[in-house]
N, C-alpha and C positions, 0 to 999 in steps of 0.2 A: 504493499499499499504506500503510495507516494503522498506525502503531506506537504503542502506549500510552506515556504519559509514564513509567510505572513501568518498562517494558522499556528505554526510552531512558536513564533514570537509572541503572538497574543496569549497562547496558553502559558508560555513561560513567564510573562509579565504578571498575569493574573494569579497563577499558582505561587509565584515568588512573593507577591504582595500579600496574599492571604496567608501564606506560611509565615511570613515575617510578623504579621499581626498576631497570629496564634502563638508564635514563639514569644512575643513580647508579653502578652497576657499571662502565659504560663510561667514566666520568670519574674514578672513584676511584683507578684505577691511575696516573693522571697526578698528581692531588693531591686530597685529600678535599674542598677547597673547590670544585674543578672538578666533582667528583662531585655536590656539592649543587646547583650551578648546572645541570648537565646533567639532574639529577632534576627540577627545577622546570620546565625547558623541556619535557621529554618528558611530564611529568605533565599539563601544561597542554594540550599537543597531543593526548595520549590522551584527556583528558576531552572536548574539543571533538569529536574524531574519533569517540569512542564515542557521544556524544550524537546525532551525525548519522549514525552507522552507516556510515562510508565503507569500512571494511575487510571484505573477503569472507572470513569465517571458514571457509567450506566449501572454500576453495581454497588451495593452497600460496602463491600470489602474495599473498593477503591477509595471511597470517601473516608472510611475508617482508617485505612492505611495512611492517607494523607494527614488527617488530623492527629493521629498518634505520632507520626514522624515529626510533626511540627510543634508538638507539645510535650506529652508525657515521655516520649522516647527521643527528645531532642539530643540527649547526650550520645546515645548510639548513632544518631543522625550526624553528629559532629565527627564521630570516628569514621563514618561513611565518606565524609568530605576528604579525609586523609587518604582513603582508598582511591577515590577519584583522582587525587593529585598524583599518587604513585602510578596509576594506570596511564595518566597523561604523559608523565615523564618516560615511562617504560613502553609506551605504545601498546597498551594492554589488549587492544583488539575488542572493541565494544560489540556486543551481539544484539543488535536492535530487534531481530526477529524473536528472541526469547525475552525481551525486556518490555516492549511496547504493550501497555495496558495489563501487564502482569504484576505490577506493584513493586518491582525491583529492577536494578541495573545489573547486567551480566557482562563480565569481561573474560575473555579466554585466558589472559595473563594478568599482569598487574601485581598487586601486593600478595606476597606469599611468605609463610613462615617455614614451609617444608615443601621441597619439590614434589609435584604430583598431587598435592593436597589443595583443595579449594578452601577459601577463607571468606567468611561473611562478616561484614561489619555494618550494622544498621541495615539499610536497604541496598547495599552494594555487595555483590557476589564476585569475588576475584578468583582467578585460577581455575575457571571452569573447564579449560582445556578444549579438546576437540569435541564440541557439542554436536558434531555431525554423527558421532557414535551414540547409539541408543543409551548406553549405560551412562555416559557423561551428561546427556540431556536429562535423564531421569534423576541423576545426582542433583541437578539444579532444581527441578520441579518438586522432587519428593524429599530431599534432604536439606539442601541449603536454604530453600524457601521457608522451611520450618524455623530455621535460625532467624530469618528476617522477622517472622511473626513473634518468635520468642522475645526478640529485642523490643518489639512494639508492646507486647503485653507486660513485660517486666520493667520496661523503661529504664530509669536511672540505676536500677539494681541489677540489670542483666550482666553487664560486663564485670561488676563487682563480684557478684556470686560466681560467675564463671571463673574469674581470675583467682578468687580465694579457694574455690574447690581445686583448681589445678595446682596451686602452690602447696596447699596442705596435703592433698592427696599424693603429690610427688614425693613428699617426705614419708608418707605412710608406705608408699610403694618401695622406697629405699629400705625401710625397716623390714618389710616383708621379704624383700630379696635377701637381706642379710640373715634373717632368722630361718629362712629356708635353705640355708647352707650355700648360697651364692651359686646354685647350680644352673639357674636359668639366666638368659641374657638380662643384665641389669636395666638397660634402656627399655627393653620390652616390658618388664615388670612395672617400671615406673610409668610408662605410657599407658599400660592397662588401667592403673589406678587414676592417674591425673587426666587422661584424655578419654578413653573408651568408657570408663565408669562414671564420667561426669554426667549428671542427670540430663543436661541439655543435649548431649550427644546421644545418650541412650534413647531419649525421646525422638530425636531426628533419625537415628539408624533404624528404630522401630517403625516409624512412619515410612521409611524407604524400603521396608521389608528385608532388611539386611542385618538382623540381629540373630546370632552374634556375628560381628564383622570378621573378615578373614584375617585381619591384622592383629586380632585379640589372642593372647596366649591361651591355649586350651586349658580348661579348668578354672579360668579366672573370669571375673565379670558377673553381671546380673544373669540370673538363670534363664530368663525369657524376655520377650519384648514387653515394653511398659504400655504400649497402645497398639491398636490394630494398624496395619500398613494401609496406605492409600489404595494400593492395588487390591488388597482384600476388601476394602470398603466399596470399591468399584466393581467387585465381583470378577476380577481377573486374577491370574496366577503369574508369579514371577519365579523362575528358578534362580535364586540368588547365587548358587554355586557355579552358574554358567558365566558369571561376570567377574571382573576384577574388583578389587576393594573400591568402594565408592569415593574414597579420597585419593 
């Protein structure tokens, strides 16, 4: 679908202005300066998101995503602007076909903490890879998109909870590795506790129909999925063992 520059500019200005207003209101009650900062973040996000047309205005989820991104979840939205910046510098390869009216921005490359792993900050999904492959496309829609909404629902607490779990659980994993006689790979044990057992990841892997993930050490982790997968809810089946690890 081809969208005229005039239409994109109009949506960008309207969404940016509305986002800035929501950001200011959500931060003003804390302090006027906080309101100004939130307004700048939300306006920037709204302008980019409006230009790219990520929000589905004909659906409730489109409006809800926009309102949350511009208010309650403005801190994850701030992190998303960092991801945009890195993608710009690294020529991340924006995937418009998977982003337009979907509620998030998708980059093939961009910001990454580990090669081959996707990373979601706010409404930006980086490191999606070759989305022409069914597995990588499903990673975006059934796993990383879950993180987008987690950030929206948990707002300012999302990154804090995720980070605290990762840090504390890494220490727990180190202790477990030591007490078990150091027979298993130390990094894999720590990753099992700090990453795979993170409730937010457990939730996303479960929605993706990929629990337990192939990278998780056998005998570790939660015993089963915490929620039903999207494929199961849709009445389809997915052989998870026929695919590589979703990250």
